[in-house]
C-alpha positions in Angstrom: 57.7 10.8 -42.1 54.3 11.0 -43.8 53.9 14.0 -46.1 50.6 15.0 -47.5 51.0 15.1 -51.3 49.1 17.6 -53.5 46.8 14.8 -54.7 45.9 13.9 -51.1 45.1 17.5 -50.2 42.9 17.6 -53.3 41.1 14.4 -52.4 40.6 15.5 -48.8 39.0 18.8 -50.0 36.8 16.8 -52.4 35.7 14.4 -49.7 34.8 17.3 -47.3 32.9 18.9 -50.0 30.9 15.8 -50.8 30.2 15.2 -47.1 29.0 18.8 -46.5 26.8 18.7 -49.6 25.3 15.4 -48.6 24.5 16.7 -45.1 22.9 19.9 -46.4 20.7 17.9 -48.9 19.5 15.5 -46.2 18.8 18.4 -43.8 16.9 20.4 -46.4 14.8 17.3 -47.5 14.0 16.4 -43.9 12.9 20.0 -43.2 10.8 20.0 -46.3 9.0 16.8 -45.3 8.4 17.9 -41.8 7.1 21.3 -42.9 4.8 19.6 -45.4 3.6 17.2 -42.8 2.9 19.8 -40.1 1.7 22.7 -42.3 -0.6 20.9 -44.7 -4.2 20.3 -44.1 -4.5 17.7 -46.8 -4.4 14.2 -45.3 -2.6 12.8 -48.4 0.2 15.3 -48.3 0.6 14.7 -44.5 1.0 11.0 -45.1 3.5 11.6 -47.9 5.5 13.9 -45.6 5.5 11.4 -42.7 6.6 8.6 -45.1 9.5 10.9 -46.4 10.7 11.5 -42.8 10.7 7.8 -42.0 12.6 6.9 -45.2 15.3 9.6 -44.6 15.8 8.6 -41.0 15.9 4.9 -41.7 18.3 5.3 -44.7 21.1 6.8 -42.7 21.8 3.9 -40.3 21.3 1.4 -43.2 23.9 3.2 -45.3 26.3 3.1 -42.3 25.6 -0.6 -41.6 26.1 -1.6 -45.2 29.8 -0.5 -45.0 30.3 -1.0 -41.3 29.1 -4.4 -40.3 31.3 -4.4 -37.2 29.9 -1.0 -36.0 33.3 0.7 -35.9 31.7 4.0 -36.8 29.9 4.0 -33.4 33.1 5.7 -32.1 35.0 6.7 -35.2 32.1 8.8 -36.6 33.1 11.7 -34.2 35.3 14.3 -35.7 37.2 15.1 -32.5 38.2 11.5 -31.7 42.0 11.4 -31.4 45.0 11.6 -29.2 48.1 13.8 -28.9 51.1 12.0 -30.6 54.5 11.5 -29.2 55.8 14.3 -31.4 53.3 16.7 -29.9 51.0 16.7 -33.0 47.4 15.6 -32.8 46.3 12.3 -34.4 42.7 12.0 -35.4 40.9 8.7 -35.9 37.7 10.2 -37.4 36.3 8.3 -40.5 33.8 10.0 -42.8 31.1 7.7 -44.0 30.9 9.3 -47.4 34.7 9.0 -47.8 34.7 5.3 -46.9 31.6 4.5 -49.1 33.2 6.1 -52.2 36.7 4.9 -51.7 38.6 2.1 -53.4 38.5 0.1 -50.1 34.7 0.5 -49.8 34.2 -3.3 -50.0 36.8 -4.1 -47.3 35.7 -4.3 -43.7 37.7 -2.4 -41.0 39.1 -5.6 -39.5 40.0 -6.8 -43.0 43.0 -4.5 -42.7 43.2 -4.0 -38.9 43.5 -7.7 -38.2 45.0 -7.2 -34.8 41.7 -5.8 -33.3 40.0 -8.6 -31.4 37.4 -6.7 -29.4 35.4 -3.6 -29.2 36.3 -1.2 -27.5 39.8 -2.3 -28.6 43.1 -1.8 -26.9 45.5 1.0 -28.0 46.8 0.3 -31.5 50.5 -0.4 -31.5 50.7 -2.3 -34.9 50.7 -1.0 -38.4 48.4 -2.2 -41.1 50.0 -5.0 -43.2 48.8 -4.5 -46.8 50.1 -8.0 -47.8 47.3 -9.6 -45.7 44.9 -11.7 -47.8 41.6 -9.9 -48.1 38.2 -11.6 -47.9 37.6 -10.1 -51.3 37.8 -12.6 -54.1 39.3 -11.7 -57.4 36.3 -12.0 -59.8 38.0 -14.2 -62.4 40.7 -16.2 -60.5 38.5 -16.6 -57.4 41.6 -16.1 -55.2 41.8 -13.9 -52.2 43.2 -10.5 -53.1 46.5 -9.4 -51.6 49.2 -6.8 -52.2 51.9 -9.4 -51.6 53.2 -9.3 -55.2 53.6 -5.5 -54.9 55.4 -6.0 -51.6 57.8 -8.5 -53.1 58.7 -6.0 -55.8 59.2 -3.2 -53.3 61.5 -5.4 -51.2 64.1 -5.0 -54.0 63.3 -1.4 -54.9 65.3 1.6 -54.0 62.2 2.8 -52.0 62.2 -0.4 -49.8 61.9 -0.1 -46.1 65.3 -0.6 -44.5 66.0 -3.0 -41.6 68.7 -3.0 -38.9 70.8 0.0 -38.4 69.5 1.6 -41.7 65.9 1.6 -40.3 66.4 5.2 -39.2 66.2 6.1 -42.9 62.6 4.8 -43.1 61.2 8.2 -41.9 62.5 9.8 -45.1 61.1 7.1 -47.5 57.7 7.5 -49.2 55.0 5.2 -48.1 52.2 3.7 -50.2 49.9 6.6 -49.4 52.3 9.2 -50.8 51.5 8.0 -54.3 48.2 6.2 -53.9 45.7 8.7 -52.6 42.7 6.4 -52.5 40.7 8.6 -54.8 37.0 9.2 -54.3 35.1 7.3 -57.0 32.3 8.8 -59.0 30.1 5.7 -59.7 28.1 7.7 -62.3 31.1 7.7 -64.6 31.5 3.9 -64.5 28.3 3.1 -66.3 28.9 0.2 -68.7 26.9 -0.9 -71.7 25.0 -4.1 -70.9 25.7 -5.6 -74.4 29.5 -5.3 -73.8 29.4 -7.6 -70.7 26.6 -9.8 -71.7 28.9 -12.5 -73.1 30.9 -12.4 -69.9 27.9 -13.0 -67.7 27.1 -16.2 -69.5 29.8 -17.9 -67.5 30.7 -15.5 -64.7 28.5 -14.0 -62.0 27.1 -10.6 -62.9 28.3 -8.9 -59.7 31.9 -10.1 -60.2 32.0 -9.0 -63.9 30.5 -5.6 -63.2 32.8 -5.0 -60.2 35.9 -6.0 -62.1 34.8 -3.7 -65.0 34.3 -0.7 -62.8 37.5 -1.3 -61.0 39.6 -1.6 -64.1 38.1 1.4 -65.8 38.5 3.5 -62.7 42.1 2.5 -62.4 42.8 3.2 -66.0 41.1 6.6 -65.7 43.1 7.7 -62.7 46.3 6.2 -64.1 46.1 8.4 -67.2 45.0 11.6 -65.4 48.4 12.1 -63.7 50.4 13.9 -66.3 54.1 13.7 -66.9 54.7 17.0 -65.2 52.8 15.8 -62.1 54.9 12.6 -62.0 58.1 14.7 -62.0 56.7 16.9 -59.3 55.6 13.9 -57.2 59.2 12.5 -57.3 60.8 15.9 -56.9 58.8 17.6 -54.2 59.8 16.7 -50.6 62.1 13.9 -52.0 64.7 13.9 -54.8 64.8 17.7 -55.0 65.3 18.1 -51.3 69.0 18.0 -50.4 68.3 17.6 -46.7 66.4 14.4 -47.3 68.6 13.0 -50.1 71.8 13.6 -48.1 70.8 10.8 -45.7 71.0 8.3 -48.5 74.0 9.4 -50.6 76.7 12.0 -51.0 77.1 11.5 -54.8 76.7 14.8 -56.6 75.0 13.3 -59.7 72.3 11.9 -57.4 71.8 15.0 -55.3 71.3 17.2 -58.3 69.4 14.6 -60.5 66.3 16.8 -60.7 68.3 19.9 -61.7 70.2 18.0 -64.4 67.0 16.3 -65.6 65.4 19.8 -66.2 68.3 20.6 -68.6 67.5 17.5 -70.7 65.4 17.3 -73.9 62.9 15.1 -72.1 61.9 17.8 -69.6 61.9 20.5 -72.3 59.5 18.4 -74.4 57.2 18.0 -71.3 57.2 21.7 -70.7 56.1 22.3 -74.3 53.2 19.8 -73.9 54.5 16.4 -75.0 52.9 13.9 -72.6 54.8 11.0 -74.1 58.3 12.3 -73.3 60.3 10.4 -70.8 59.6 11.2 -67.1 61.0 9.6 -63.9 58.8 6.4 -63.9 59.2 5.7 -67.7 63.0 5.4 -67.4 63.6 4.1 -63.9 60.9 1.5 -63.5 61.3 -2.1 -64.8 58.5 -4.5 -65.7 56.4 -2.9 -62.9 55.9 0.7 -61.7 57.0 -0.5 -58.2 60.2 -2.1 -59.6 62.5 0.9 -59.3 66.0 -0.5 -58.5 69.3 1.2 -58.0 71.7 1.4 -61.0 74.0 -1.2 -59.4 71.3 -3.9 -59.6 71.7 -6.0 -62.8 67.9 -6.0 -63.1 67.6 -2.3 -62.9 66.0 -0.5 -65.9 68.9 2.0 -65.9 71.6 -0.6 -65.6 74.1 -0.3 -68.6 73.0 -3.7 -69.9 69.3 -2.7 -69.8 69.2 0.9 -71.0 68.7 0.0 -74.6 65.6 -2.1 -73.7 64.3 0.7 -71.5 64.6 3.2 -74.4 62.9 0.9 -76.8 59.6 1.0 -74.9 56.3 1.7 -76.6 55.7 5.4 -77.1 59.4 6.1 -76.6 62.4 5.4 -79.0 61.1 2.2 -80.7 64.1 2.3 -83.1 66.7 3.2 -80.5 70.3 2.1 -81.1 73.3 1.5 -78.8 74.8 4.9 -79.7 71.6 6.6 -78.4 72.1 5.0 -75.0 75.5 6.8 -74.7 73.7 10.1 -74.5 73.6 11.5 -70.9 69.9 12.0 -70.0 71.0 14.0 -66.9 73.4 16.5 -68.6 75.5 18.7 -66.4 77.8 21.6 -67.2 80.0 21.0 -64.1 83.7 21.6 -64.8 84.9 18.6 -62.9 82.3 16.0 -63.9 81.9 17.1 -67.6 84.8 19.2 -68.7 84.0 18.8 -72.5 80.5 20.2 -72.1 81.8 22.9 -69.8 84.3 24.1 -72.4 81.8 23.9 -75.3 79.2 25.9 -73.3 81.8 28.5 -72.4 82.9 28.8 -76.0 79.5 29.2 -77.5 78.4 31.6 -74.7 81.4 33.9 -75.6 80.8 33.3 -79.3 77.1 34.4 -79.0 78.0 37.5 -77.0 80.8 38.5 -79.4 78.6 37.8 -82.5 75.6 39.7 -81.3 77.6 42.4 -79.8 79.7 42.8 -83.0 76.5 43.1 -85.1 75.0 45.7 -82.8 78.3 47.7 -82.8 78.4 47.7 -86.6 74.8 48.8 -86.9 75.4 51.7 -84.4 78.5 52.8 -86.2 76.7 52.7 -89.6 73.8 54.7 -88.1 76.2 57.3 -86.7 77.9 57.6 -90.1 74.6 58.1 -91.9 73.5 60.8 -89.4 76.8 62.5 -89.7 76.7 62.6 -93.5 73.2 64.1 -93.5 71.4 61.1 -94.9 69.3 60.5 -91.8 68.8 57.3 -89.8 67.7 54.0 -91.3 64.3 53.9 -92.9 62.4 50.9 -94.2 60.2 51.7 -97.1 57.2 49.7 -98.3 58.1 47.0 -100.9 61.8 47.7 -100.5 64.1 44.7 -99.9 67.3 45.0 -97.9 69.3 43.8 -101.0 68.0 46.5 -103.2 68.6 49.0 -100.5 72.2 48.0 -100.2 72.7 48.2 -104.0 71.4 51.7 -104.0 73.6 52.6 -101.1 76.6 51.3 -103.0 75.7 53.2 -106.2 75.2 56.4 -104.2 78.6 56.1 -102.6 80.3 55.4 -105.9 78.6 58.4 -107.5 79.6 60.6 -104.6 83.3 59.5 -104.8 83.4 60.5 -108.5 
């Protein structure tokens, strides 16, 4: 089951906006050149207008060819290209040129991922894209073909791994790569690098490889840090861990089903709500050496295994001086009577104590006010530069004098 995350909806709207703006600018410039060519009597301006029309018309196919050497956009450029899926929902195969040219996969050809396509027009697609396939793209420093195989190996041991055999029916409830990785639209203008910074690198490495690697790393660092702790919690909670209908297919344990609710009772979540971006969120605690290495608690290599919790708490920007006693604190506290009777009794005790204390104080104040009104001294008045202690002393002196 593929669910469109909030980040994907945002990227989709951004791509549509870029495409519409690009089309409007091209249309306006083309009309300007044509009008200048036809409406001007000056030979020079007419030649300039004709040259502008030629440049605009020739630039469009060149841009498409640069990112589509196999001419796949000959068909996939049409917005209505699609079929009706087996579940009755339409599936569209339209690919926007601006989207592809400004995406993270802009240097990858179509058949670099869709390796099963042998001819054009191709047969109906019945295979899924295998992201572990070695790309023709070379890593700029190691000169090896790029692949997501290492990530796939980590996911094979993760709690989010795709099941096989009878458990494969659960795969429709698991998040796929695109649920977290939205293939953001890249703004190349923000990846400008100072030439003096990479000059030493270019003495040994090719300029294109160095600049491409620099742009890639800076873009990934930028997008990595822009997802806040609150957004990470929402990404894990929405449609997944905070959805009992989905989670009930994997477990019936209460502490797993209400993990989001109990987390929001913890100090970590309260710190995030008050603006602390370094407080522990889901990925900080549950991922191991890699963000994809999220294993169940029963796995000895899991970050939340009892033998590894101290190391997980001792991360940079977390509790660098954490002790074993700190790991005994429950980061998913619950007030359930059966699972945590001590916390339940303490919460009940302090709740009644707070009500009785505040209620008693209010009762005493009301009784004192009634007595003052009855004795003709009026209600409470707070005078300027008059402390409560001095006021009480005067009240006591007045009462003693009255009794005499």
